[in-house]
C-alpha positions, 0 to 999 in steps of 0.5 A, a space after each residue: 500499500 502507498 502512503 500518501 502525503 498531503 501536498 501542503 506537507 510536500 510543499 514545505 518540504 520542498 520549500 525548506 530543501 530549495 532554500 525558500 523562507 518558509 522554514 526556520 531554525 531553533 537557535 535555543 529551546 531551552 528557557 531562561 528567566 531573570 527577575 528585575 525591578 518587579 518583573 520576571 521575564 522569560 526567554 523560552 525559544 529564539 528562532 531563525 525565519 521564517 524571513 516573512 511575517 503575515 499579520 492581520 493587516 500587514 505583511 513584513 519582511 526584512 530587507 536584503 542583507 537581515 533576515 527574521 529573528 522570532 523570539 518567544 517572551 513571558 513577562 509577569 508583574 511581581 509588583 503590588 499594583 498594576 505597572 506597564 511593560 513597553 517590549 520596545 525595551 527588549 532589545 535583541 543584541 550582540 557584538 555591540 548592537 541593540 535592535 528593538 523588536 520590529 513586530 509585536 504579536 500575541 502568541 500562540 495567534 501569531 499574526 495578531 498583532 499586540 499593543 508594543 506595551 500593556 498594563 499588567 495585573 499583580 501576578 499576571 503574565 503575557 507571551 508575546 512573540 517579538 519578531 526582529 531584523 537582524 543581520 545576516 551574517 551575525 548571530 544574537 548573543 542576548 535579550 535585553 529587556 530593560 535591566 534583565 539580560 537574557 543570554 542566547 548561548 551559542 549551539 554546542 
């Protein structure tokens, strides 16, 4: 009996092998958390690609010498009163540079935009997909959110 594969699966595999932007590679998949200034920030995942973000009202592509780096960030408030967190304060960096997110998306509804800053009640948390334009010839080594620095270890 012959195995039947869906057309979408075959296309995705072909796109990955053909070098199209439909694929991604995981740079980090082990969560790291730090606490400061009444916040707990957890970086759960860092991926290179896909190099296209299709949102509800916008399509976002990197420049010719750039790629998209996708991060999964969870922020929890530890103070006794509501406070506002700005995702623009989360810069992706390495080799002396820092880049603000180009897209802040809800997670898991990746194509649904989220506010760039949010009021978060005590004990509550938000998980967001932060998408960055990043130079193709560099690898990010850290995510810095305010005073919190989360390392992105190199592959072993």
